[in-house]
Structure formats: C-alpha cells, structure tokens
C-alpha positions as CSV (number, residue, x, y, z in Angstrom):
1,M,104.7,110.3,56.2
2,I,104.4,113.7,57.2
3,G,105.3,116.7,55.5
4,N,105.9,117.4,52.1
5,S,106.3,113.8,50.8
6,I,105.0,113.1,47.2
7,T,104.6,110.1,45.2
8,L,105.3,110.4,41.3
9,V,104.8,107.9,38.4
10,G,106.5,108.6,35.2
11,N,109.3,107.9,32.8
12,L,113.2,108.4,33.1
13,T,114.3,111.1,30.4
14,D,117.7,109.8,30.6
15,A,119.9,107.2,32.3
16,P,120.7,108.0,36.3
17,S,123.9,109.7,36.3
18,L,126.0,108.3,39.5
19,R,128.7,110.4,41.4
20,F,130.7,110.0,44.3
21,L,131.4,112.7,46.7
22,D,134.8,113.4,48.6
23,N,133.1,111.7,51.7
24,G,132.6,108.4,50.1
25,S,128.7,108.7,49.5
26,S,127.1,108.2,46.3
27,I,124.1,110.0,44.8
28,A,122.2,109.2,41.4
29,N,120.4,111.7,39.7
30,F,117.8,111.3,37.1
31,T,114.5,113.2,35.8
32,V,111.1,111.7,35.7
33,A,108.7,112.7,33.2
34,H,105.0,112.4,33.5
35,T,102.5,113.1,30.8
36,E,98.8,113.2,32.0
37,R,96.4,111.4,29.4
38,V,92.9,113.4,29.0
39,F,90.0,112.0,27.0
40,D,88.8,114.6,24.1
41,K,85.1,113.8,24.1
42,S,84.7,115.6,20.5
43,S,87.0,113.3,19.0
44,N,86.4,110.2,21.3
45,E,89.7,110.0,21.7
46,W,92.8,109.8,24.3
47,K,95.4,112.5,24.0
48,D,98.5,113.6,25.8
49,G,98.0,116.5,28.2
50,D,100.7,118.7,30.0
51,S,103.9,117.1,30.5
52,V,105.8,117.5,34.0
53,Y,109.3,117.0,34.5
54,V,110.8,116.5,38.1
55,R,114.2,116.2,39.0
56,C,115.3,113.6,41.3
57,G,118.1,112.8,43.5
58,V,118.7,109.3,45.5
59,W,121.6,109.0,47.8
60,K,123.5,105.8,48.9
61,S,121.3,105.2,51.8
62,A,118.3,105.2,49.5
63,G,119.9,102.7,46.9
64,A,122.1,105.3,44.6
65,E,123.8,102.5,43.1
66,N,121.1,100.1,42.6
67,V,119.3,102.7,40.7
68,A,122.0,103.6,38.5
69,E,122.7,100.0,38.0
70,S,119.0,99.0,37.5
71,L,117.4,102.0,35.5
72,S,117.8,103.4,32.3
73,K,116.0,106.0,29.8
74,G,112.5,105.2,29.4
75,S,112.2,103.3,32.7
76,R,108.9,103.4,33.9
77,V,109.1,104.0,37.9
78,I,107.2,104.9,40.8
79,V,109.1,107.4,43.2
80,T,108.6,108.7,46.6
81,G,110.4,111.2,48.4
82,K,110.2,114.8,49.9
83,L,110.4,117.9,47.8
84,R,113.3,120.3,48.5
85,Q,113.8,123.8,47.0
86,N,117.2,124.8,46.2
87,N,118.2,128.6,46.2
88,W,121.1,130.5,45.0
89,V,122.4,133.7,43.6
90,T,123.9,133.3,40.0
91,D,127.1,135.6,39.5
92,N,125.0,138.4,38.0
93,G,123.5,138.6,41.6
94,E,120.0,137.0,39.8
95,K,118.3,134.7,42.8
96,R,117.3,131.4,41.6
97,S,115.6,128.3,42.9
98,T,114.6,124.9,41.7
99,L,112.3,121.9,43.3
100,N,114.1,118.7,43.5
101,L,112.8,115.4,44.9
102,E,114.6,113.8,47.4
103,V,114.1,110.1,46.9
104,E,113.1,107.8,49.5
105,E,111.9,104.8,47.7
106,I,111.6,104.0,44.1
107,G,110.9,100.9,42.3
108,V,109.8,99.8,38.5
109,S,106.4,100.0,37.6
110,L,104.7,96.9,36.5
111,R,101.9,98.2,34.7
112,F,103.5,97.7,31.2
113,A,106.6,95.6,32.3
114,V,107.5,92.6,34.3
115,A,110.7,92.3,36.4
116,T,112.7,89.7,38.3
117,P,113.8,91.3,41.7
118,V,117.5,90.3,42.6
119,K,118.4,91.4,46.1
120,A,121.7,93.5,46.2
121,S,124.6,92.3,48.1
122,R,125.4,94.6,51.3
123,T,129.4,94.1,50.8
124,A,131.1,94.9,47.6
125,Q,133.4,91.9,48.8
126,S,131.3,89.3,47.4
127,A,131.5,88.8,43.7
128,A,130.4,85.4,43.3
129,P,126.7,84.9,43.3
130,S,125.2,83.1,46.3
131,P,123.8,79.4,45.6
132,D,119.9,79.5,45.1
133,P,118.3,78.1,48.3
134,W,115.3,77.0,46.3
135,S,117.0,75.0,43.7
136,M,116.3,71.3,43.5
137,P,119.1,68.7,43.4
138,T,119.9,67.1,40.4
139,P,118.4,63.7,40.2
140,A,120.7,60.6,40.3
141,T,121.0,58.6,37.3
142,A,119.8,55.2,37.1
143,G,122.2,52.4,38.6
144,A,124.3,55.2,40.4
145,E,125.4,54.5,43.8
146,R,123.3,56.2,46.8
147,P,125.3,58.9,48.6
148,F,124.8,57.4,52.0
C-alpha cells in the first residue's frame, strides 16, 4: 500500500456501533486501544506504558455489518487502514480536528484467542445455512439395503 496506511493491534474499548445512511450504506464505528508493555529493569517486571486510542470506521464494502456482528468489547483485533483527518468549526468558531482510521481490513488476533472463520453470505436472502461439503455421509446400519 502506498500513502498513509497503518496497521494497529489492540482491543476494542466498546462494541462496534453500526448505523445505516440514507443511501443504504452502512458504517461500523469503534475505538481500538493499544497499551505498550515496557520492561522495568529496576523492578525486573513488565509494566503498562502509555495507551493510544484510535477511532476507526469500517464501511459496508470493507465488512461493516460483519464487524458489528462478530466483534465485542475487549476483542483483540488487527486493523489496517488509512489515516484521515476530519476538520470542522464549532458553533463558537473554534477550529477542531480528529484523526480517524478508515479501515480497509480487520481481523481477530489469534495471539490470545482461537477463532473459527465462517464465510459470510453475500445475499441477505439465504437464511438457511448451506450444507457442509466436507461432512461425511452417515454410515449404513448392518442389514440395511444398499442405496443403488
């Protein structure tokens, strides 16, 4: 990737909030917290360093609804995206700005957890799960007729 892309590893401070815009697009917003661990040589212990909080947004095309359904407060994630600066002027005329991460990819960190990926359906119409192509047929019982 070229430009201001970054990768961030941290924990969600709260469950993602999902909202839908008038044009039908969806966006999931959440905050990722990262606390650096530092080794204190004098005490011979690991201690928490400074924390960084990054506000993130995932659009529909990057999986906004999947993020909202899959992640919760405390989920450890790996996020890649582009930093975007939002500027605005308050009612009092003060200039304000924030940095947000426009998420391109997000995944659960497996460092301290296990996960079983389930491919999301591309259509909202299919409510029934598709049959497992890897499942084994039930063995025939003794004395049962052959199916052919």
